[in-house]
Every structure is written in C-alpha cells, then in structure tokens.
PyMOL Python script that loads the backbone (N, CA, C, O; Angstrom):
from pymol import cmd

cmd.read_pdbstr("""\
ATOM      1  N   MET A   1       6.803   0.651   3.507  1.00  0.00           N
ATOM      2  CA  MET A   1       5.942   0.491   2.350  1.00  0.00           C
ATOM      3  C   MET A   1       5.999  -0.983   1.944  1.00  0.00           C
ATOM      4  O   MET A   1       7.060  -1.507   1.606  1.00  0.00           O
ATOM      5  N   GLN A   2       4.848  -1.635   1.984  1.00  0.00           N
ATOM      6  CA  GLN A   2       4.735  -3.047   1.645  1.00  0.00           C
ATOM      7  C   GLN A   2       3.598  -3.237   0.647  1.00  0.00           C
ATOM      8  O   GLN A   2       2.647  -2.456   0.621  1.00  0.00           O
ATOM      9  N   PHE A   3       3.703  -4.271  -0.166  1.00  0.00           N
ATOM     10  CA  PHE A   3       2.641  -4.604  -1.110  1.00  0.00           C
ATOM     11  C   PHE A   3       2.096  -5.987  -0.797  1.00  0.00           C
ATOM     12  O   PHE A   3       2.852  -6.922  -0.534  1.00  0.00           O
ATOM     13  N   THR A   4       0.785  -6.105  -0.828  1.00  0.00           N
ATOM     14  CA  THR A   4       0.105  -7.384  -0.680  1.00  0.00           C
ATOM     15  C   THR A   4      -0.940  -7.458  -1.787  1.00  0.00           C
ATOM     16  O   THR A   4      -1.025  -6.565  -2.630  1.00  0.00           O
ATOM     17  N   THR A   5      -1.725  -8.514  -1.782  1.00  0.00           N
ATOM     18  CA  THR A   5      -2.796  -8.637  -2.764  1.00  0.00           C
ATOM     19  C   THR A   5      -4.119  -8.922  -2.061  1.00  0.00           C
ATOM     20  O   THR A   5      -4.149  -9.431  -0.941  1.00  0.00           O
ATOM     21  N   THR A   6      -5.192  -8.588  -2.732  1.00  0.00           N
ATOM     22  CA  THR A   6      -6.527  -8.889  -2.222  1.00  0.00           C
ATOM     23  C   THR A   6      -6.857 -10.347  -2.546  1.00  0.00           C
ATOM     24  O   THR A   6      -6.077 -11.038  -3.203  1.00  0.00           O
ATOM     25  N   ASN A   7      -8.003 -10.800  -2.083  1.00  0.00           N
ATOM     26  CA  ASN A   7      -8.449 -12.163  -2.396  1.00  0.00           C
ATOM     27  C   ASN A   7      -8.619 -12.375  -3.893  1.00  0.00           C
ATOM     28  O   ASN A   7      -8.508 -13.498  -4.384  1.00  0.00           O
ATOM     29  N   ARG A   8      -8.889 -11.296  -4.614  1.00  0.00           N
ATOM     30  CA  ARG A   8      -9.073 -11.386  -6.068  1.00  0.00           C
ATOM     31  C   ARG A   8      -7.789 -11.111  -6.845  1.00  0.00           C
ATOM     32  O   ARG A   8      -7.808 -11.083  -8.075  1.00  0.00           O
ATOM     33  N   GLY A   9      -6.675 -10.908  -6.141  1.00  0.00           N
ATOM     34  CA  GLY A   9      -5.391 -10.728  -6.796  1.00  0.00           C
ATOM     35  C   GLY A   9      -5.004  -9.301  -7.118  1.00  0.00           C
ATOM     36  O   GLY A   9      -3.977  -9.085  -7.761  1.00  0.00           O
ATOM     37  N   ALA A  10      -5.783  -8.320  -6.697  1.00  0.00           N
ATOM     38  CA  ALA A  10      -5.443  -6.912  -6.953  1.00  0.00           C
ATOM     39  C   ALA A  10      -4.333  -6.466  -6.000  1.00  0.00           C
ATOM     40  O   ALA A  10      -4.287  -6.898  -4.849  1.00  0.00           O
ATOM     41  N   LEU A  11      -3.456  -5.614  -6.477  1.00  0.00           N
ATOM     42  CA  LEU A  11      -2.347  -5.117  -5.682  1.00  0.00           C
ATOM     43  C   LEU A  11      -2.823  -4.113  -4.640  1.00  0.00           C
ATOM     44  O   LEU A  11      -3.644  -3.245  -4.938  1.00  0.00           O
ATOM     45  N   VAL A  12      -2.302  -4.231  -3.403  1.00  0.00           N
ATOM     46  CA  VAL A  12      -2.642  -3.329  -2.304  1.00  0.00           C
ATOM     47  C   VAL A  12      -1.346  -2.774  -1.733  1.00  0.00           C
ATOM     48  O   VAL A  12      -0.417  -3.527  -1.443  1.00  0.00           O
ATOM     49  N   LEU A  13      -1.284  -1.458  -1.570  1.00  0.00           N
ATOM     50  CA  LEU A  13      -0.153  -0.784  -0.953  1.00  0.00           C
ATOM     51  C   LEU A  13      -0.464  -0.588   0.524  1.00  0.00           C
ATOM     52  O   LEU A  13      -1.521  -0.056   0.865  1.00  0.00           O
ATOM     53  N   ASN A  14       0.442  -1.009   1.409  1.00  0.00           N
ATOM     54  CA  ASN A  14       0.305  -0.825   2.852  1.00  0.00           C
ATOM     55  C   ASN A  14       1.368   0.176   3.280  1.00  0.00           C
ATOM     56  O   ASN A  14       2.564  -0.098   3.175  1.00  0.00           O
ATOM     57  N   TYR A  15       0.932   1.339   3.764  1.00  0.00           N
ATOM     58  CA  TYR A  15       1.863   2.414   4.086  1.00  0.00           C
ATOM     59  C   TYR A  15       1.372   3.165   5.313  1.00  0.00           C
ATOM     60  O   TYR A  15       0.255   3.681   5.325  1.00  0.00           O
ATOM     61  N   GLN A  16       2.200   3.226   6.340  1.00  0.00           N
ATOM     62  CA  GLN A  16       1.922   3.946   7.583  1.00  0.00           C
ATOM     63  C   GLN A  16       0.586   3.544   8.209  1.00  0.00           C
ATOM     64  O   GLN A  16      -0.142   4.393   8.724  1.00  0.00           O
ATOM     65  N   GLY A  17       0.270   2.268   8.165  1.00  0.00           N
ATOM     66  CA  GLY A  17      -0.941   1.769   8.796  1.00  0.00           C
ATOM     67  C   GLY A  17      -2.197   1.869   7.955  1.00  0.00           C
ATOM     68  O   GLY A  17      -3.273   1.488   8.416  1.00  0.00           O
ATOM     69  N   PHE A  18      -2.092   2.364   6.750  1.00  0.00           N
ATOM     70  CA  PHE A  18      -3.251   2.508   5.867  1.00  0.00           C
ATOM     71  C   PHE A  18      -3.070   1.644   4.629  1.00  0.00           C
ATOM     72  O   PHE A  18      -1.945   1.328   4.240  1.00  0.00           O
ATOM     73  N   GLN A  19      -4.174   1.266   4.017  1.00  0.00           N
ATOM     74  CA  GLN A  19      -4.151   0.490   2.786  1.00  0.00           C
ATOM     75  C   GLN A  19      -4.611   1.363   1.625  1.00  0.00           C
ATOM     76  O   GLN A  19      -5.546   2.155   1.750  1.00  0.00           O
ATOM     77  N   TYR A  20      -3.931   1.198   0.490  1.00  0.00           N
ATOM     78  CA  TYR A  20      -4.247   1.961  -0.714  1.00  0.00           C
ATOM     79  C   TYR A  20      -4.429   1.002  -1.883  1.00  0.00           C
ATOM     80  O   TYR A  20      -3.775  -0.038  -1.951  1.00  0.00           O
ATOM     81  N   SER A  21      -5.314   1.354  -2.794  1.00  0.00           N
ATOM     82  CA  SER A  21      -5.461   0.604  -4.040  1.00  0.00           C
ATOM     83  C   SER A  21      -5.142   1.546  -5.198  1.00  0.00           C
ATOM     84  O   SER A  21      -5.244   2.767  -5.077  1.00  0.00           O
ATOM     85  N   ILE A  22      -4.756   0.950  -6.313  1.00  0.00           N
ATOM     86  CA  ILE A  22      -4.363   1.762  -7.462  1.00  0.00           C
ATOM     87  C   ILE A  22      -5.583   2.513  -7.998  1.00  0.00           C
ATOM     88  O   ILE A  22      -6.654   1.942  -8.207  1.00  0.00           O
ATOM     89  N   LYS A  23      -5.382   3.795  -8.209  1.00  0.00           N
ATOM     90  CA  LYS A  23      -6.465   4.634  -8.728  1.00  0.00           C
ATOM     91  C   LYS A  23      -6.280   4.859 -10.221  1.00  0.00           C
ATOM     92  O   LYS A  23      -7.208   4.673 -11.009  1.00  0.00           O
ATOM     93  N   ARG A  24      -5.074   5.260 -10.598  1.00  0.00           N
ATOM     94  CA  ARG A  24      -4.812   5.585 -12.002  1.00  0.00           C
ATOM     95  C   ARG A  24      -3.318   5.401 -12.281  1.00  0.00           C
ATOM     96  O   ARG A  24      -2.480   5.706 -11.432  1.00  0.00           O
ATOM     97  N   GLU A  25      -2.999   4.909 -13.455  1.00  0.00           N
ATOM     98  CA  GLU A  25      -1.613   4.751 -13.880  1.00  0.00           C
ATOM     99  C   GLU A  25      -1.305   5.778 -14.960  1.00  0.00           C
ATOM    100  O   GLU A  25      -1.930   5.786 -16.020  1.00  0.00           O
ATOM    101  N   TYR A  26      -0.343   6.637 -14.683  1.00  0.00           N
ATOM    102  CA  TYR A  26       0.095   7.653 -15.637  1.00  0.00           C
ATOM    103  C   TYR A  26       1.423   7.220 -16.248  1.00  0.00           C
ATOM    104  O   TYR A  26       1.969   6.183 -15.871  1.00  0.00           O
ATOM    105  N   THR A  27       1.943   8.000 -17.182  1.00  0.00           N
ATOM    106  CA  THR A  27       3.207   7.637 -17.825  1.00  0.00           C
ATOM    107  C   THR A  27       4.392   7.754 -16.875  1.00  0.00           C
ATOM    108  O   THR A  27       5.354   6.996 -17.005  1.00  0.00           O
ATOM    109  N   LYS A  28       4.347   8.697 -15.909  1.00  0.00           N
ATOM    110  CA  LYS A  28       5.481   8.907 -15.006  1.00  0.00           C
ATOM    111  C   LYS A  28       5.214   8.486 -13.566  1.00  0.00           C
ATOM    112  O   LYS A  28       6.156   8.341 -12.787  1.00  0.00           O
ATOM    113  N   ASN A  29       3.955   8.288 -13.196  1.00  0.00           N
ATOM    114  CA  ASN A  29       3.653   7.919 -11.814  1.00  0.00           C
ATOM    115  C   ASN A  29       2.357   7.125 -11.727  1.00  0.00           C
ATOM    116  O   ASN A  29       1.570   7.066 -12.672  1.00  0.00           O
ATOM    117  N   ASN A  30       2.162   6.517 -10.560  1.00  0.00           N
ATOM    118  CA  ASN A  30       0.922   5.801 -10.251  1.00  0.00           C
ATOM    119  C   ASN A  30       0.236   6.502  -9.093  1.00  0.00           C
ATOM    120  O   ASN A  30       0.880   6.852  -8.104  1.00  0.00           O
ATOM    121  N   GLU A  31      -1.051   6.704  -9.211  1.00  0.00           N
ATOM    122  CA  GLU A  31      -1.848   7.360  -8.170  1.00  0.00           C
ATOM    123  C   GLU A  31      -2.573   6.273  -7.380  1.00  0.00           C
ATOM    124  O   GLU A  31      -3.275   5.441  -7.956  1.00  0.00           O
ATOM    125  N   TRP A  32      -2.400   6.285  -6.056  1.00  0.00           N
ATOM    126  CA  TRP A  32      -3.028   5.321  -5.157  1.00  0.00           C
ATOM    127  C   TRP A  32      -3.996   6.061  -4.252  1.00  0.00           C
ATOM    128  O   TRP A  32      -3.710   7.185  -3.839  1.00  0.00           O
ATOM    129  N   HIS A  33      -5.152   5.451  -3.927  1.00  0.00           N
ATOM    130  CA  HIS A  33      -6.091   6.096  -3.014  1.00  0.00           C
ATOM    131  C   HIS A  33      -6.434   5.147  -1.870  1.00  0.00           C
ATOM    132  O   HIS A  33      -6.359   3.925  -2.006  1.00  0.00           O
ATOM    133  N   CYS A  34      -6.809   5.739  -0.746  1.00  0.00           N
ATOM    134  CA  CYS A  34      -7.128   4.980   0.460  1.00  0.00           C
ATOM    135  C   CYS A  34      -8.277   4.016   0.167  1.00  0.00           C
ATOM    136  O   CYS A  34      -9.235   4.376  -0.518  1.00  0.00           O
ATOM    137  N   ARG A  35      -8.181   2.799   0.685  1.00  0.00           N
ATOM    138  CA  ARG A  35      -9.236   1.805   0.448  1.00  0.00           C
ATOM    139  C   ARG A  35     -10.456   2.042   1.324  1.00  0.00           C
ATOM    140  O   ARG A  35     -11.548   1.579   0.994  1.00  0.00           O
ATOM    141  N   ALA A  36     -10.290   2.763   2.445  1.00  0.00           N
ATOM    142  CA  ALA A  36     -11.419   3.037   3.346  1.00  0.00           C
ATOM    143  C   ALA A  36     -12.276   4.144   2.747  1.00  0.00           C
ATOM    144  O   ALA A  36     -11.755   5.143   2.251  1.00  0.00           O
ATOM    145  N   ARG A  37     -13.563   3.967   2.796  1.00  0.00           N
ATOM    146  CA  ARG A  37     -14.476   4.987   2.269  1.00  0.00           C
ATOM    147  C   ARG A  37     -14.850   5.964   3.351  1.00  0.00           C
ATOM    148  O   ARG A  37     -14.962   5.535   4.500  1.00  0.00           O
ATOM    149  N   PRO A  38     -15.054   7.233   3.093  1.00  0.00           N
ATOM    150  CA  PRO A  38     -14.911   7.866   1.785  1.00  0.00           C
ATOM    151  C   PRO A  38     -13.431   8.015   1.436  1.00  0.00           C
ATOM    152  O   PRO A  38     -12.614   8.304   2.310  1.00  0.00           O
ATOM    153  N   ARG A  39     -13.094   7.826   0.197  1.00  0.00           N
ATOM    154  CA  ARG A  39     -11.699   7.859  -0.249  1.00  0.00           C
ATOM    155  C   ARG A  39     -11.240   9.295  -0.421  1.00  0.00           C
ATOM    156  O   ARG A  39     -11.346   9.869  -1.504  1.00  0.00           O
ATOM    157  N   THR A  40     -10.737   9.860   0.646  1.00  0.00           N
ATOM    158  CA  THR A  40     -10.351  11.271   0.617  1.00  0.00           C
ATOM    159  C   THR A  40      -8.850  11.475   0.506  1.00  0.00           C
ATOM    160  O   THR A  40      -8.401  12.593   0.252  1.00  0.00           O
ATOM    161  N   THR A  41      -8.070  10.429   0.689  1.00  0.00           N
ATOM    162  CA  THR A  41      -6.621  10.574   0.715  1.00  0.00           C
ATOM    163  C   THR A  41      -5.982   9.749  -0.393  1.00  0.00           C
ATOM    164  O   THR A  41      -6.409   8.630  -0.680  1.00  0.00           O
ATOM    165  N   SER A  42      -4.955  10.319  -1.009  1.00  0.00           N
ATOM    166  CA  SER A  42      -4.225   9.589  -2.039  1.00  0.00           C
ATOM    167  C   SER A  42      -2.744   9.928  -1.941  1.00  0.00           C
ATOM    168  O   SER A  42      -2.355  10.879  -1.264  1.00  0.00           O
ATOM    169  N   LEU A  43      -1.929   9.141  -2.622  1.00  0.00           N
ATOM    170  CA  LEU A  43      -0.494   9.403  -2.706  1.00  0.00           C
ATOM    171  C   LEU A  43      -0.016   8.976  -4.075  1.00  0.00           C
ATOM    172  O   LEU A  43      -0.685   8.209  -4.767  1.00  0.00           O
ATOM    173  N   SER A  44       1.146   9.476  -4.464  1.00  0.00           N
ATOM    174  CA  SER A  44       1.712   9.158  -5.776  1.00  0.00           C
ATOM    175  C   SER A  44       3.028   8.432  -5.599  1.00  0.00           C
ATOM    176  O   SER A  44       3.870   8.827  -4.792  1.00  0.00           O
ATOM    177  N   LEU A  45       3.195   7.369  -6.362  1.00  0.00           N
ATOM    178  CA  LEU A  45       4.453   6.639  -6.410  1.00  0.00           C
ATOM    179  C   LEU A  45       5.020   6.754  -7.811  1.00  0.00           C
ATOM    180  O   LEU A  45       4.286   6.999  -8.769  1.00  0.00           O
ATOM    181  N   CYS A  46       6.345   6.576  -7.932  1.00  0.00           N
ATOM    182  CA  CYS A  46       6.935   6.564  -9.266  1.00  0.00           C
ATOM    183  C   CYS A  46       6.373   5.377 -10.039  1.00  0.00           C
ATOM    184  O   CYS A  46       5.723   4.514  -9.449  1.00  0.00           O
ATOM    185  N   ARG A  47       6.604   5.319 -11.311  1.00  0.00           N
ATOM    186  CA  ARG A  47       5.978   4.322 -12.185  1.00  0.00           C
ATOM    187  C   ARG A  47       6.276   2.884 -11.758  1.00  0.00           C
ATOM    188  O   ARG A  47       5.429   2.008 -11.926  1.00  0.00           O
ATOM    189  N   ASP A  48       7.472   2.628 -11.207  1.00  0.00           N
ATOM    190  CA  ASP A  48       7.809   1.266 -10.782  1.00  0.00           C
ATOM    191  C   ASP A  48       7.423   0.987  -9.327  1.00  0.00           C
ATOM    192  O   ASP A  48       7.767  -0.063  -8.784  1.00  0.00           O
ATOM    193  N   ASN A  49       6.709   1.925  -8.694  1.00  0.00           N
ATOM    194  CA  ASN A  49       6.201   1.792  -7.319  1.00  0.00           C
ATOM    195  C   ASN A  49       7.295   1.580  -6.275  1.00  0.00           C
ATOM    196  O   ASN A  49       7.070   0.909  -5.268  1.00  0.00           O
ATOM    197  N   LYS A  50       8.482   2.150  -6.513  1.00  0.00           N
ATOM    198  CA  LYS A  50       9.573   1.978  -5.554  1.00  0.00           C
ATOM    199  C   LYS A  50       9.828   3.203  -4.694  1.00  0.00           C
ATOM    200  O   LYS A  50      10.419   3.078  -3.621  1.00  0.00           O
ATOM    201  N   SER A  51       9.406   4.376  -5.125  1.00  0.00           N
ATOM    202  CA  SER A  51       9.622   5.579  -4.318  1.00  0.00           C
ATOM    203  C   SER A  51       8.384   6.472  -4.353  1.00  0.00           C
ATOM    204  O   SER A  51       7.616   6.475  -5.315  1.00  0.00           O
ATOM    205  N   ILE A  52       8.220   7.232  -3.267  1.00  0.00           N
ATOM    206  CA  ILE A  52       7.054   8.099  -3.117  1.00  0.00           C
ATOM    207  C   ILE A  52       7.335   9.452  -3.748  1.00  0.00           C
ATOM    208  O   ILE A  52       8.353  10.079  -3.454  1.00  0.00           O
ATOM    209  N   ILE A  53       6.445   9.900  -4.606  1.00  0.00           N
ATOM    210  CA  ILE A  53       6.559  11.220  -5.222  1.00  0.00           C
ATOM    211  C   ILE A  53       5.800  12.245  -4.394  1.00  0.00           C
ATOM    212  O   ILE A  53       6.294  13.347  -4.154  1.00  0.00           O
ATOM    213  N   ARG A  54       4.595  11.880  -3.957  1.00  0.00           N
ATOM    214  CA  ARG A  54       3.778  12.781  -3.133  1.00  0.00           C
ATOM    215  C   ARG A  54       3.220  11.998  -1.953  1.00  0.00           C
ATOM    216  O   ARG A  54       2.538  10.988  -2.129  1.00  0.00           O
ATOM    217  N   GLU A  55       3.518  12.478  -0.745  1.00  0.00           N
ATOM    218  CA  GLU A  55       3.031  11.849   0.489  1.00  0.00           C
ATOM    219  C   GLU A  55       1.514  12.001   0.601  1.00  0.00           C
ATOM    220  O   GLU A  55       0.941  12.930   0.032  1.00  0.00           O
ATOM    221  N   PRO A  56       0.862  11.093   1.333  1.00  0.00           N
ATOM    222  CA  PRO A  56      -0.596  11.208   1.500  1.00  0.00           C
ATOM    223  C   PRO A  56      -0.977  12.378   2.386  1.00  0.00           C
ATOM    224  O   PRO A  56      -0.176  12.848   3.195  1.00  0.00           O
ATOM    225  N   GLY A  57      -2.211  12.844   2.226  1.00  0.00           N
ATOM    226  CA  GLY A  57      -2.743  13.912   3.066  1.00  0.00           C
ATOM    227  C   GLY A  57      -3.292  13.352   4.369  1.00  0.00           C
ATOM    228  O   GLY A  57      -2.882  12.280   4.814  1.00  0.00           O
ATOM    229  N   VAL A  58      -4.208  14.071   4.969  1.00  0.00           N
ATOM    230  CA  VAL A  58      -4.805  13.676   6.243  1.00  0.00           C
ATOM    231  C   VAL A  58      -5.926  12.671   5.996  1.00  0.00           C
ATOM    232  O   VAL A  58      -6.763  12.859   5.113  1.00  0.00           O
ATOM    233  N   HIS A  59      -5.927  11.605   6.786  1.00  0.00           N
ATOM    234  CA  HIS A  59      -6.956  10.568   6.679  1.00  0.00           C
ATOM    235  C   HIS A  59      -8.120  10.861   7.610  1.00  0.00           C
ATOM    236  O   HIS A  59      -7.927  11.395   8.702  1.00  0.00           O
ATOM    237  N   ILE A  60      -9.328  10.514   7.182  1.00  0.00           N
ATOM    238  CA  ILE A  60     -10.507  10.546   8.041  1.00  0.00           C
ATOM    239  C   ILE A  60     -10.606   9.221   8.790  1.00  0.00           C
ATOM    240  O   ILE A  60     -11.044   9.186   9.940  1.00  0.00           O
ATOM    241  N   CYS A  61     -10.199   8.130   8.139  1.00  0.00           N
ATOM    242  CA  CYS A  61     -10.260   6.801   8.747  1.00  0.00           C
ATOM    243  C   CYS A  61      -9.105   6.618   9.737  1.00  0.00           C
ATOM    244  O   CYS A  61      -8.189   7.438   9.787  1.00  0.00           O
ATOM    245  N   THR A  62      -9.154   5.543  10.518  1.00  0.00           N
ATOM    246  CA  THR A  62      -8.093   5.256  11.485  1.00  0.00           C
ATOM    247  C   THR A  62      -7.161   4.207  10.900  1.00  0.00           C
ATOM    248  O   THR A  62      -7.598   3.334  10.149  1.00  0.00           O
ATOM    249  N   PRO A  63      -5.865   4.288  11.243  1.00  0.00           N
ATOM    250  CA  PRO A  63      -4.911   3.315  10.704  1.00  0.00           C
ATOM    251  C   PRO A  63      -5.157   1.925  11.284  1.00  0.00           C
ATOM    252  O   PRO A  63      -5.674   1.781  12.392  1.00  0.00           O
ATOM    253  N   ASN A  64      -4.782   0.925  10.528  1.00  0.00           N
ATOM    254  CA  ASN A  64      -4.937  -0.457  10.949  1.00  0.00           C
ATOM    255  C   ASN A  64      -3.557  -1.004  11.291  1.00  0.00           C
ATOM    256  O   ASN A  64      -2.922  -1.647  10.455  1.00  0.00           O
ATOM    257  N   ARG A  65      -3.093  -0.758  12.499  1.00  0.00           N
ATOM    258  CA  ARG A  65      -1.757  -1.189  12.926  1.00  0.00           C
ATOM    259  C   ARG A  65      -1.642  -2.707  12.974  1.00  0.00           C
ATOM    260  O   ARG A  65      -0.586  -3.248  12.644  1.00  0.00           O
ATOM    261  N   PHE A  66      -2.693  -3.403  13.375  1.00  0.00           N
ATOM    262  CA  PHE A  66      -2.659  -4.856  13.457  1.00  0.00           C
ATOM    263  C   PHE A  66      -2.386  -5.464  12.091  1.00  0.00           C
ATOM    264  O   PHE A  66      -1.620  -6.421  11.979  1.00  0.00           O
ATOM    265  N   PHE A  67      -3.005  -4.919  11.052  1.00  0.00           N
ATOM    266  CA  PHE A  67      -2.784  -5.443   9.709  1.00  0.00           C
ATOM    267  C   PHE A  67      -1.332  -5.260   9.295  1.00  0.00           C
ATOM    268  O   PHE A  67      -0.749  -6.159   8.689  1.00  0.00           O
ATOM    269  N   ASN A  68      -0.732  -4.105   9.611  1.00  0.00           N
ATOM    270  CA  ASN A  68       0.667  -3.886   9.250  1.00  0.00           C
ATOM    271  C   ASN A  68       1.575  -4.893   9.931  1.00  0.00           C
ATOM    272  O   ASN A  68       2.558  -5.334   9.335  1.00  0.00           O
ATOM    273  N   CYS A  69       1.269  -5.270  11.171  1.00  0.00           N
ATOM    274  CA  CYS A  69       2.058  -6.293  11.859  1.00  0.00           C
ATOM    275  C   CYS A  69       1.966  -7.612  11.105  1.00  0.00           C
ATOM    276  O   CYS A  69       2.966  -8.315  10.962  1.00  0.00           O
ATOM    277  N   LEU A  70       0.780  -7.954  10.623  1.00  0.00           N
ATOM    278  CA  LEU A  70       0.612  -9.186   9.858  1.00  0.00           C
ATOM    279  C   LEU A  70       1.399  -9.136   8.556  1.00  0.00           C
ATOM    280  O   LEU A  70       1.978 -10.142   8.146  1.00  0.00           O
ATOM    281  N   VAL A  71       1.429  -7.991   7.909  1.00  0.00           N
ATOM    282  CA  VAL A  71       2.178  -7.846   6.661  1.00  0.00           C
ATOM    283  C   VAL A  71       3.659  -8.036   6.918  1.00  0.00           C
ATOM    284  O   VAL A  71       4.330  -8.726   6.151  1.00  0.00           O
ATOM    285  N   ILE A  72       4.184  -7.445   7.975  1.00  0.00           N
ATOM    286  CA  ILE A  72       5.606  -7.575   8.304  1.00  0.00           C
ATOM    287  C   ILE A  72       5.938  -9.026   8.625  1.00  0.00           C
ATOM    288  O   ILE A  72       6.951  -9.544   8.157  1.00  0.00           O
ATOM    289  N   LEU A  73       5.094  -9.692   9.421  1.00  0.00           N
ATOM    290  CA  LEU A  73       5.326 -11.100   9.732  1.00  0.00           C
ATOM    291  C   LEU A  73       5.288 -11.949   8.473  1.00  0.00           C
ATOM    292  O   LEU A  73       6.088 -12.873   8.326  1.00  0.00           O
ATOM    293  N   TYR A  74       4.376 -11.652   7.569  1.00  0.00           N
ATOM    294  CA  TYR A  74       4.295 -12.380   6.308  1.00  0.00           C
ATOM    295  C   TYR A  74       5.591 -12.211   5.520  1.00  0.00           C
ATOM    296  O   TYR A  74       6.119 -13.184   4.982  1.00  0.00           O
ATOM    297  N   ASP A  75       6.105 -10.989   5.449  1.00  0.00           N
ATOM    298  CA  ASP A  75       7.341 -10.727   4.717  1.00  0.00           C
ATOM    299  C   ASP A  75       8.513 -11.471   5.339  1.00  0.00           C
ATOM    300  O   ASP A  75       9.355 -12.011   4.622  1.00  0.00           O
ATOM    301  N   ILE A  76       8.576 -11.504   6.676  1.00  0.00           N
ATOM    302  CA  ILE A  76       9.660 -12.211   7.361  1.00  0.00           C
ATOM    303  C   ILE A  76       9.561 -13.700   7.060  1.00  0.00           C
ATOM    304  O   ILE A  76      10.566 -14.323   6.717  1.00  0.00           O
ATOM    305  N   ASN A  77       8.380 -14.279   7.180  1.00  0.00           N
ATOM    306  CA  ASN A  77       8.203 -15.704   6.888  1.00  0.00           C
ATOM    307  C   ASN A  77       8.518 -16.014   5.437  1.00  0.00           C
ATOM    308  O   ASN A  77       9.138 -17.038   5.149  1.00  0.00           O
ATOM    309  N   TYR A  78       8.110 -15.162   4.528  1.00  0.00           N
ATOM    310  CA  TYR A  78       8.386 -15.355   3.111  1.00  0.00           C
ATOM    311  C   TYR A  78       9.891 -15.354   2.877  1.00  0.00           C
ATOM    312  O   TYR A  78      10.408 -16.193   2.138  1.00  0.00           O
ATOM    313  N   SER A  79      10.599 -14.406   3.510  1.00  0.00           N
ATOM    314  CA  SER A  79      12.052 -14.325   3.359  1.00  0.00           C
ATOM    315  C   SER A  79      12.723 -15.566   3.930  1.00  0.00           C
ATOM    316  O   SER A  79      13.649 -16.107   3.326  1.00  0.00           O
ATOM    317  N   LEU A  80      12.258 -16.019   5.094  1.00  0.00           N
ATOM    318  CA  LEU A  80      12.851 -17.199   5.715  1.00  0.00           C
ATOM    319  C   LEU A  80      12.655 -18.441   4.847  1.00  0.00           C
ATOM    320  O   LEU A  80      13.544 -19.289   4.767  1.00  0.00           O
ATOM    321  N   LEU A  81      11.513 -18.550   4.208  1.00  0.00           N
ATOM    322  CA  LEU A  81      11.240 -19.725   3.385  1.00  0.00           C
ATOM    323  C   LEU A  81      12.043 -19.742   2.091  1.00  0.00           C
ATOM    324  O   LEU A  81      12.496 -20.802   1.659  1.00  0.00           O
ATOM    325  N   PHE A  82      12.224 -18.586   1.471  1.00  0.00           N
ATOM    326  CA  PHE A  82      12.803 -18.557   0.138  1.00  0.00           C
ATOM    327  C   PHE A  82      14.241 -18.051   0.069  1.00  0.00           C
ATOM    328  O   PHE A  82      14.832 -18.050  -1.011  1.00  0.00           O
ATOM    329  N   ASP A  83      14.821 -17.623   1.189  1.00  0.00           N
ATOM    330  CA  ASP A  83      16.207 -17.156   1.171  1.00  0.00           C
ATOM    331  C   ASP A  83      17.188 -18.253   1.566  1.00  0.00           C
ATOM    332  O   ASP A  83      18.391 -18.000   1.628  1.00  0.00           O
ATOM    333  N   MET A  84      16.712 -19.447   1.832  1.00  0.00           N
ATOM    334  CA  MET A  84      17.594 -20.539   2.287  1.00  0.00           C
ATOM    335  C   MET A  84      18.363 -21.144   1.150  1.00  0.00           C
ATOM    336  O   MET A  84      19.147 -22.071   1.359  1.00  0.00           O
TER     337      MET A  84
END
""", "prot")
cmd.dss("prot")
cmd.show_as("cartoon", "prot")
cmd.util.cbc("prot")
cmd.orient("prot")
C-alpha cells in the first residue's frame, strides 16, 4: 500500500496494482474507490489510512503493474535521499 499524489495534489492510494481516490471520509474510516471508470470497486481504510478495514472487490479494469514499479522506485529514491 503506497500513497502518491496527482498533478493537482490530490492523494492517490496504490494497492495491488490499482489506483484509488478518496470517495468519502467518515468518522471512523475513509472510503476509497477505483480511479478507472466505471468505478465499481472500493475499499475502506481506517481514519489515519494505515490499515485496511475492508478489502476491495473484483475489478473490471486491469491492474497497472508498471505504475506500481514506478511508485516503489520513487519510494526507494526518496528514502535514499532523505535518510542520509
């Protein structure tokens, strides 16, 4: 589970090859939905977005494995730059 941002600064959840955007914020959890249309799949995270409350259902869209590789490389480079 990784977080990135869009060009406009919105938070994006990257999980199992799929991208999710925030759908609704509740008092105890946050609801995220798939960014690919039609948006048929969603998942729930706890309020601080650190643990999954409800796993996503079945996707109609295909996962974007290449994007996840870029996210992981970005995280590694970020860690290398700022952990020194």
